[in-house]
TORSE-156865 format. One record per residue (C-alpha): x, z, y; residue number from 1. Coordinates in pm, 1 decimal. Each point is the difference from the previous one (the first is absolute). Layout:
        xx        zz        yy  bagu
         X         Z         Y   NUM
...
// end
This chain:
        xx        zz        yy  bagu
      10.0      -6.5      -8.1     1
     274.2      92.9     220.5     2
      60.6    -402.6     -11.5     3
    -335.7     -74.3     126.6     4
      17.8     245.2     286.7     5
     320.8    -173.6     128.3     6
    -166.1    -355.6     -34.8     7
    -319.8     100.2     182.8     8
      57.4     -25.8     357.9     9
     236.0    -321.8     -24.3    10
    -210.6    -322.6     120.5    11
     125.6    -255.5    -257.8    12
      93.2     -32.7    -307.4    13
     119.9    -290.5    -208.9    14
    -242.6    -102.4    -315.5    15
     194.0    -138.9    -325.9    16
    -229.0    -207.2    -247.2    17
      65.0    -224.3    -253.4    18
     -54.5    -359.5      -7.3    19
    -110.0    -188.1    -284.3    20
     356.7    -116.4     -92.9    21
     112.7     345.1      22.6    22
     172.8      -6.1     337.0    23
     -78.5     258.3     253.2    24
    -216.4     -48.1     265.2    25
      60.8     201.4     306.7    26
    -247.1      79.3     319.5    27
      31.8     238.4     278.0    28
    -326.8     217.0     -35.9    29
    -152.1     307.4     162.5    30
    -103.2     244.3    -180.5    31
    -162.7     376.8      -9.3    32
      32.9     292.9    -219.7    33
    -377.5      91.0    -150.1    34
     -58.9     250.9    -261.9    35
     396.2       7.0    -116.2    36
     -21.2    -356.3     -26.1    37
     139.4    -319.4     205.6    38
    -245.7    -225.6     128.3    39
       7.7    -334.3     226.0    40
    -241.8    -206.8     116.1    41
    -102.1    -364.7     -80.3    42
      -5.7    -182.0     306.0    43
    -201.1    -309.8    -133.5    44
      42.7    -346.6     167.0    45
    -362.5    -166.6      27.2    46
     121.1    -292.4     113.0    47
     311.9     -28.2    -274.9    48
    -191.7     -90.8    -259.9    49
     153.9     158.3    -278.3    50
     161.6     347.3     -94.5    51
     259.8     186.3     132.6    52
     288.5     -72.5    -234.6    53
      63.3     397.1     -62.4    54
    -383.3      -4.1    -109.3    55
      65.1    -239.0    -238.5    56
     311.8     133.7    -117.3    57
    -147.7     384.1     -94.7    58
    -268.2    -165.6    -176.9    59
     183.5    -125.9    -196.0    60
     295.0     240.5     -26.5    61
     -89.9     351.7     146.6    62
     326.3     133.5      -5.5    63
      79.5      68.1     396.2    64
     322.5     159.1     217.5    65
     -58.8     135.1     321.0    66
     348.8      10.1     185.4    67
      23.2     197.6     342.1    68
     264.6     117.6     222.3    69
     131.4     103.0     298.4    70
     247.6    -124.9     210.4    71
     245.5     184.5     274.0    72
     281.3     -88.6     157.2    73
     140.8     357.3    -106.7    74
      15.4     -89.0    -348.4    75
     -39.9     371.6     -79.3    76
    -316.3     -32.9      34.7    77
     -91.0    -290.5    -231.4    78
    -252.0      37.3    -304.5    79
    -155.7    -242.1    -199.1    80
    -273.5      44.8    -276.4    81
    -123.0    -223.1    -254.3    82
    -363.8      22.3    -209.9    83
     -31.5    -146.6    -322.8    84
    -339.5     -19.2    -105.4    85
    -287.0    -209.6    -160.5    86
    -238.6    -113.7     233.5    87
    -393.3      54.2      19.0    88
    -207.5    -264.4     163.9    89
    -286.7     230.6     190.8    90
    -269.0    -217.8     185.8    91
    -271.5     283.2      37.1    92
    -136.6     344.9    -104.3    93
     183.4     346.8     111.0    94
     328.0    -114.2     -63.1    95
     -12.4    -276.1     223.8    96
    -201.3     215.9     270.5    97
     294.3     244.0      -3.3    98
     294.5    -288.9      14.8    99
    -148.2    -147.5     292.5   100
     -51.7     342.2     169.4   101
     358.8      63.7     -93.3   102
      83.2    -312.6     172.5   103
    -209.2       6.6     306.1   104
     143.1     386.3      38.3   105
     379.5    -163.5      22.3   106
     -71.6    -316.7     185.9   107
    -226.9     -35.9     290.2   108
     -39.2    -409.3     -62.5   109
    -194.0      97.8    -322.1   110
    -246.5     212.8     174.5   111
    -107.9    -273.0     226.9   112
// end
């Protein structure tokens, strides 16, 4: 839980998923911690007409990694945390509501 506490205030992380050919796919994401889990929003692009690559990847193989790091010129304060997980896509219900509430509390843009 200490690692989740450390990353909770970070503004962005890098989500790693697995492409169909086995290569990694990396994407910057906003995220929050809700009920001891890392949650991230899916920003649907209605004009694109296609599913986001990271969603297609997770549907095919739910293994994921989130990397969060902090950099500062004083290298004594550098840190990084890697969260390895098996992702679950949730689009309704109480778990979804808690995830959205956590994201809205962290990012005012989601609350708008």
